[in-house]
C-alpha positions as CSV (number, residue, x, y, z in Angstrom):
1,M,-11.3,11.7,42.4
2,Y,-13.3,14.1,44.5
3,V,-11.2,16.4,46.6
4,L,-12.1,19.0,49.2
5,T,-9.8,22.0,48.9
6,N,-9.5,25.5,50.5
7,K,-7.2,26.8,47.8
8,N,-8.6,30.1,46.7
9,A,-11.7,29.1,48.7
10,P,-11.3,29.7,52.5
11,N,-14.8,28.2,53.2
12,T,-13.8,25.1,51.1
13,K,-15.0,23.8,47.7
14,L,-15.3,20.3,46.1
15,I,-13.4,19.7,42.9
16,L,-13.0,16.7,40.6
17,V,-9.3,15.8,39.9
18,N,-8.2,13.7,37.0
19,T,-5.9,11.0,38.5
20,D,-4.0,10.7,35.2
21,D,-3.1,14.4,35.3
22,Y,-3.3,16.3,38.6
23,A,-2.5,19.7,37.1
24,E,-4.6,22.5,38.6
25,N,-5.7,23.6,35.2
26,N,-7.5,20.3,34.9
27,W,-9.5,20.6,38.1
28,K,-13.2,20.7,37.7
29,E,-15.3,22.6,40.2
30,I,-18.2,20.4,41.4
31,I,-19.5,22.2,44.5
32,P,-18.4,25.9,44.7
33,E,-17.4,27.7,47.8
34,A,-20.4,29.1,49.7
35,E,-21.1,31.6,52.4
36,E,-21.5,28.7,54.8
37,P,-18.3,26.7,55.4
38,I,-18.3,23.1,54.1
39,Q,-17.6,20.7,56.9
40,G,-17.6,17.5,54.9
41,V,-18.8,15.5,51.9
42,K,-20.0,12.0,51.7
43,I,-20.9,9.9,48.6
44,I,-24.1,8.0,49.4
45,G,-25.5,6.0,46.5
46,D,-25.6,8.3,43.5
47,H,-25.5,11.5,45.4
48,L,-23.2,13.9,47.3
49,F,-24.3,14.8,50.8
50,V,-22.6,18.1,51.7
51,T,-22.6,19.2,55.3
52,Y,-22.4,23.0,55.9
53,L,-22.2,25.0,59.0
54,K,-25.0,27.6,58.8
55,N,-25.2,30.1,61.7
56,A,-23.3,27.6,63.9
57,Y,-25.6,24.6,63.2
58,S,-25.7,21.8,60.6
59,L,-27.2,22.2,57.1
60,V,-27.1,19.3,54.6
61,K,-27.5,19.8,50.9
62,I,-27.9,16.9,48.5
63,F,-26.4,17.1,45.0
64,N,-26.0,14.8,42.0
65,L,-22.5,13.5,41.3
66,D,-22.1,16.2,38.7
67,G,-22.8,18.9,41.3
68,S,-26.3,19.7,40.3
69,F,-28.5,20.6,43.3
70,V,-31.2,18.1,44.3
71,K,-32.7,19.3,47.7
72,D,-32.0,20.3,51.3
73,M,-32.1,17.4,53.7
74,E,-34.7,17.9,56.3
75,L,-33.0,17.4,59.7
76,P,-34.7,16.5,63.0
77,G,-34.2,20.1,64.2
78,I,-31.5,22.8,64.8
79,G,-28.5,20.8,65.9
80,S,-25.4,18.9,64.8
81,I,-25.3,16.1,62.3
82,G,-22.4,13.6,61.7
83,G,-21.3,10.1,61.2
84,F,-22.7,9.4,57.8
85,S,-21.8,5.7,57.3
86,G,-23.0,2.7,55.4
87,E,-21.9,-0.1,53.0
88,E,-21.4,0.7,49.4
89,G,-24.4,-0.6,47.4
90,S,-26.6,-0.8,50.4
91,S,-29.9,1.1,50.4
92,D,-29.5,2.0,54.1
93,Y,-27.2,4.6,55.5
94,F,-26.8,5.9,59.0
95,F,-26.1,9.3,60.6
96,S,-26.1,10.8,64.1
97,F,-27.9,13.9,65.3
98,S,-27.8,15.8,68.6
99,S,-28.7,19.2,70.0
100,Y,-28.7,21.2,73.2
101,L,-32.0,19.4,74.1
102,F,-31.8,16.1,72.4
103,P,-29.1,13.5,73.3
104,P,-27.2,11.8,70.5
105,A,-29.4,9.5,68.4
106,I,-28.7,7.4,65.3
107,Y,-31.0,7.5,62.3
108,K,-31.4,5.0,59.5
109,M,-31.8,6.6,56.1
110,N,-33.1,5.1,52.8
111,V,-30.8,6.4,50.1
112,N,-33.5,6.0,47.4
113,D,-36.0,8.5,48.8
114,F,-33.9,10.2,51.6
115,S,-36.5,9.2,54.2
116,Y,-35.2,8.2,57.7
117,V,-36.3,6.8,61.0
118,Q,-34.7,6.8,64.4
119,F,-32.7,3.7,64.8
120,K,-31.1,4.1,68.3
121,S,-31.5,6.8,70.9
122,S,-29.8,7.6,74.2
123,N,-31.8,6.8,77.4
124,V,-31.9,10.1,79.4
125,D,-34.5,10.7,82.0
126,F,-35.4,14.2,80.7
127,D,-38.4,15.7,79.0
128,P,-37.1,18.1,76.2
129,E,-40.7,19.2,75.5
130,L,-40.6,21.5,78.5
131,Y,-37.6,23.4,77.2
132,I,-36.6,25.4,74.1
133,T,-33.4,26.4,72.3
134,E,-33.5,29.8,70.5
135,Q,-30.8,31.6,68.6
136,K,-30.4,35.3,69.3
137,W,-28.2,37.9,67.6
138,Y,-26.6,40.7,69.5
139,E,-24.2,43.6,68.6
140,S,-20.6,43.6,69.8
141,K,-18.6,46.6,70.7
142,D,-17.5,47.4,67.1
143,G,-21.0,46.8,65.7
144,T,-20.4,43.2,64.6
145,K,-23.5,40.9,64.8
146,V,-22.8,37.8,66.9
147,P,-25.1,34.8,67.4
148,M,-25.7,32.8,70.6
149,F,-27.9,29.9,71.6
150,L,-30.1,30.1,74.7
151,T,-31.6,27.0,76.2
152,H,-34.2,27.2,79.0
153,R,-37.7,26.3,80.1
154,K,-40.5,27.4,77.8
155,D,-42.2,29.2,80.6
156,L,-39.1,31.2,81.6
157,K,-39.9,34.6,83.1
158,L,-37.7,37.5,82.0
159,D,-37.5,39.0,85.4
160,G,-33.7,39.2,85.7
161,N,-33.6,36.5,88.3
162,N,-32.6,33.3,86.4
163,P,-29.3,31.5,87.1
164,T,-27.4,31.7,83.9
165,L,-24.2,30.0,82.6
166,L,-22.5,31.7,79.6
167,Y,-20.0,29.5,77.8
168,G,-17.5,30.4,75.1
169,Y,-14.3,29.5,73.3
170,G,-13.3,31.9,70.5
171,G,-10.2,30.5,69.0
172,F,-8.3,28.3,66.6
173,N,-11.1,28.1,64.0
174,I,-13.0,25.8,66.4
175,S,-16.8,26.0,66.1
176,L,-19.2,25.6,69.0
177,E,-22.0,23.6,67.5
178,P,-25.1,22.3,69.4
179,S,-24.4,19.4,71.6
180,F,-26.0,17.6,74.5
181,S,-24.7,17.4,78.1
182,S,-26.6,15.7,80.9
183,T,-24.8,17.8,83.5
184,R,-26.4,21.0,82.1
185,L,-29.8,19.6,83.1
186,L,-28.9,20.5,86.7
187,L,-29.1,24.1,85.6
188,L,-32.1,23.8,83.3
189,E,-34.2,21.9,85.8
190,K,-33.5,24.6,88.4
191,G,-35.0,27.2,86.0
192,G,-31.7,28.3,84.7
193,V,-30.5,29.4,81.3
194,F,-27.6,27.8,79.4
195,V,-26.0,30.1,76.8
196,V,-23.3,29.4,74.1
197,A,-21.9,32.5,72.4
198,N,-20.4,31.9,68.9
199,I,-17.8,34.6,69.2
200,R,-15.1,35.6,66.8
201,G,-11.9,33.5,66.7
202,G,-14.0,30.3,66.1
203,G,-14.8,28.8,62.7
204,E,-18.6,29.3,62.7
205,F,-18.5,31.7,59.7
206,G,-15.3,30.6,58.0
207,E,-11.7,31.8,58.0
208,E,-12.4,35.5,58.2
209,W,-14.4,35.0,61.4
210,H,-11.5,33.1,62.8
211,K,-8.8,35.7,61.9
212,A,-11.0,38.5,63.3
213,G,-10.2,37.0,66.7
214,T,-6.5,36.4,66.4
215,L,-3.2,38.1,67.0
216,E,-3.7,41.9,67.4
217,Q,-7.5,41.5,67.1
218,K,-7.8,39.1,70.0
219,Q,-9.6,41.8,72.0
220,N,-12.6,41.3,69.7
221,V,-13.1,37.9,71.3
222,F,-13.4,39.4,74.8
223,D,-15.6,42.2,73.5
224,D,-18.0,39.7,71.9
225,F,-18.2,37.7,75.2
226,I,-18.7,40.8,77.3
227,A,-21.4,42.0,74.9
228,A,-23.2,38.6,75.2
229,A,-23.3,39.1,79.0
230,E,-24.6,42.6,78.6
231,Y,-27.4,41.4,76.3
232,L,-28.5,38.7,78.8
233,I,-28.6,41.3,81.6
234,N,-30.2,44.1,79.6
235,N,-32.9,41.7,78.3
236,K,-33.8,40.5,81.8
237,Y,-32.6,36.9,81.4
238,T,-30.4,37.3,84.4
239,Q,-28.5,39.8,86.6
240,P,-24.7,40.0,87.3
241,A,-25.1,38.2,90.7
242,K,-26.6,35.2,88.9
243,L,-24.5,35.2,85.8
244,A,-21.7,32.6,85.6
245,I,-19.1,32.3,82.8
246,E,-17.2,29.2,81.8
247,G,-14.5,28.3,79.2
248,G,-11.7,25.8,78.9
249,S,-8.2,26.0,77.5
250,N,-8.3,28.9,75.1
251,G,-11.8,29.4,76.6
252,G,-10.0,29.6,80.0
253,L,-8.1,32.6,78.7
254,L,-11.4,34.1,77.5
255,V,-12.9,33.8,81.0
256,G,-9.8,35.0,82.7
257,A,-9.5,38.1,80.5
258,T,-13.2,39.0,80.7
259,L,-13.5,38.6,84.4
260,L,-10.6,41.0,84.8
261,Q,-11.9,43.6,82.3
262,R,-15.5,43.6,83.6
263,P,-15.6,42.0,87.1
264,E,-18.9,43.7,87.9
265,L,-20.7,41.8,85.1
266,F,-20.4,38.4,86.7
267,G,-21.2,36.5,89.9
268,V,-19.3,33.3,89.3
269,A,-16.4,32.4,86.9
270,F,-14.9,29.1,85.8
271,P,-11.6,29.5,83.9
272,R,-10.7,25.8,83.2
273,V,-7.2,24.7,82.2
274,G,-6.7,28.2,80.8
275,V,-3.8,29.8,78.9
276,L,-3.3,32.6,81.4
277,D,0.3,33.7,81.1
278,M,0.4,35.1,77.6
279,L,4.0,36.3,77.8
280,R,5.5,32.8,78.5
281,Y,2.9,30.3,77.2
282,H,5.1,29.4,74.2
283,K,8.0,28.3,76.5
284,F,6.1,25.2,77.9
285,T,5.3,21.9,76.2
286,I,3.2,22.4,73.0
287,G,2.6,26.1,73.6
288,W,4.8,27.2,70.7
289,A,2.1,25.7,68.3
290,W,-0.5,28.3,69.4
291,A,1.5,31.3,68.1
292,T,-0.6,31.3,64.9
293,D,-3.5,32.6,66.9
294,Y,-1.7,34.5,69.6
295,G,1.7,35.7,68.5
296,T,4.6,35.5,71.0
297,S,6.3,38.0,73.3
298,D,9.6,37.3,71.5
299,D,8.2,39.7,68.8
300,E,8.0,43.3,70.0
301,T,4.7,44.1,68.2
302,A,3.0,40.9,69.7
303,F,4.4,41.7,73.1
304,N,2.7,45.1,73.1
305,Y,-0.7,43.6,72.5
306,L,-0.3,40.4,74.6
307,I,0.6,42.3,77.7
308,K,-2.6,44.4,77.5
309,Y,-4.8,41.3,78.1
310,S,-2.6,38.6,79.6
311,P,-4.6,37.6,82.7
312,V,-1.6,36.9,84.9
313,H,-0.2,40.4,84.2
314,N,-3.5,42.4,84.4
315,V,-4.8,41.5,87.9
316,K,-5.3,44.6,90.0
317,P,-7.1,45.2,93.3
318,A,-10.9,44.8,92.6
319,N,-14.0,43.1,93.8
320,Y,-13.8,39.9,91.7
321,P,-16.6,37.4,91.3
322,A,-16.5,34.0,93.0
323,T,-14.0,32.1,91.0
324,M,-13.0,28.5,90.7
325,I,-9.9,28.1,88.6
326,M,-9.7,24.5,87.4
327,T,-6.6,22.6,86.4
328,A,-4.9,19.2,86.7
329,D,-1.5,18.2,88.0
330,H,-0.6,16.3,84.8
331,D,-1.9,18.7,82.2
332,D,1.0,18.7,79.7
333,R,-0.9,20.8,77.1
334,V,-1.6,23.9,79.2
335,V,0.7,23.4,82.2
336,P,-1.0,24.0,85.6
337,A,1.5,26.8,86.4
338,H,-0.8,29.1,84.4
339,S,-3.6,28.5,86.8
340,F,-1.4,28.5,89.9
341,K,0.0,32.0,89.1
342,F,-3.4,33.4,88.1
343,G,-4.9,32.1,91.3
344,A,-2.2,33.6,93.4
345,E,-2.6,37.0,91.8
346,L,-6.4,36.9,92.2
347,Q,-6.3,35.9,95.8
348,K,-3.7,38.6,96.5
349,N,-5.8,41.3,94.8
350,Q,-9.4,40.3,95.8
351,T,-10.9,43.2,97.7
352,G,-14.4,41.6,98.1
353,D,-15.6,38.6,100.1
354,E,-16.2,36.2,97.2
355,P,-13.9,33.1,97.3
356,I,-11.1,32.6,94.9
357,L,-10.3,28.9,94.7
358,V,-8.0,26.7,92.6
359,R,-9.3,23.2,92.0
360,I,-6.5,20.8,91.1
361,E,-7.5,17.4,89.8
362,R,-4.9,14.7,90.6
363,K,-3.6,12.2,88.1
364,A,-5.4,13.9,85.3
365,G,-4.5,16.0,82.3
366,H,-6.1,18.6,79.9
367,G,-9.4,16.8,79.8
368,A,-9.5,14.2,77.0
369,G,-9.7,10.6,78.3
370,K,-10.7,11.7,81.8
371,P,-12.6,8.8,83.5
372,I,-16.3,9.2,84.2
373,S,-15.7,9.2,88.0
374,K,-13.5,12.3,87.7
375,V,-15.9,14.0,85.4
376,I,-18.7,13.5,87.9
377,D,-16.6,14.8,90.8
378,E,-15.6,17.8,88.7
379,Q,-19.1,18.7,87.6
380,A,-20.5,18.2,91.1
381,D,-17.9,20.6,92.5
382,M,-18.5,23.1,89.7
383,Y,-22.3,23.2,90.0
384,S,-22.2,23.2,93.9
385,F,-19.9,26.2,93.7
386,L,-22.2,27.9,91.2
387,F,-25.4,27.4,93.1
388,Y,-23.9,28.2,96.5
389,N,-22.4,31.5,95.3
390,M,-25.7,32.4,93.7
391,G,-27.6,31.8,96.9
392,I,-29.6,28.9,95.4
393,N,-30.5,25.9,97.4
394,Y,-30.4,22.9,95.1
């Protein structure tokens, strides 16, 4: 029996287990742990298809069943692969692929020669040939190299005048991989830049990358995000007045903390369904389960580092960017009280003229399962707020 395990292999390895004797000393290593984390393995025909995460995008290697290497699978581009499926014994298998510029498509693959053709594609009125996605590496505060993806028109002028949306998450070993969103086209078609920073706390480079953004090292996450903003400004992609930041849930904490620490860097901010009261988050609904990444204020050591960045507790009089705090009245994962308290503190301490709003979706929760009508309303409000506060007539 083939088994994926992370025992003594944080980035995961594939072993062969004898079903008559499960003892560890009988395990046989088939695919060893690599620098790139293994995301999954699929047996297709007489081969093992192993999906890795390399620099935050998909890499697929093909092996024989004994673990001997065959070849790298040639993918349609830099993006995310998934959904390997097919009937045992069939010569045809299917997989999906998407990226920042290409909507999800299904491909049919011949298992005999590994060739494939596009089987089904999404119908989106958008010409990806006019745009490009590039990966850039920048240096964080402590010297750590961090990657980010930038998507924009090929003829973009680096004059510091482009509306830019910087997105991040940075927690719970969750990796931000290339994905398509039709709503981002609003920004791209207006000559904007969409940026995803693969900051510490995520799983892009394995468990060490995740742990480097947890507990007493959580400030690394904010430093990585701030350094991404500085890179975009210093390299003339944009300027503070035209730089927006967005993140949801743990990413809402990211946006809340960074807009407080460096308000002069940003023109617009969207903390969405954010964890913003770091001293009491564990006392509501499922919050206690996040202590593995955050620690709790019940512990004196954790209290001392949480209070240093907890957004609700670090608002002081300043000229804050235009901010739309987004929540929902039935969010039972990150209760809306986080957003209400943070909004009240920001409104009280805003010394500038930029608006501080709280957008409360009714009869909705944390995000999953939200009907398309509410998604459209939410995105329309968000991009209207972004363009209006950047002085852009859409």
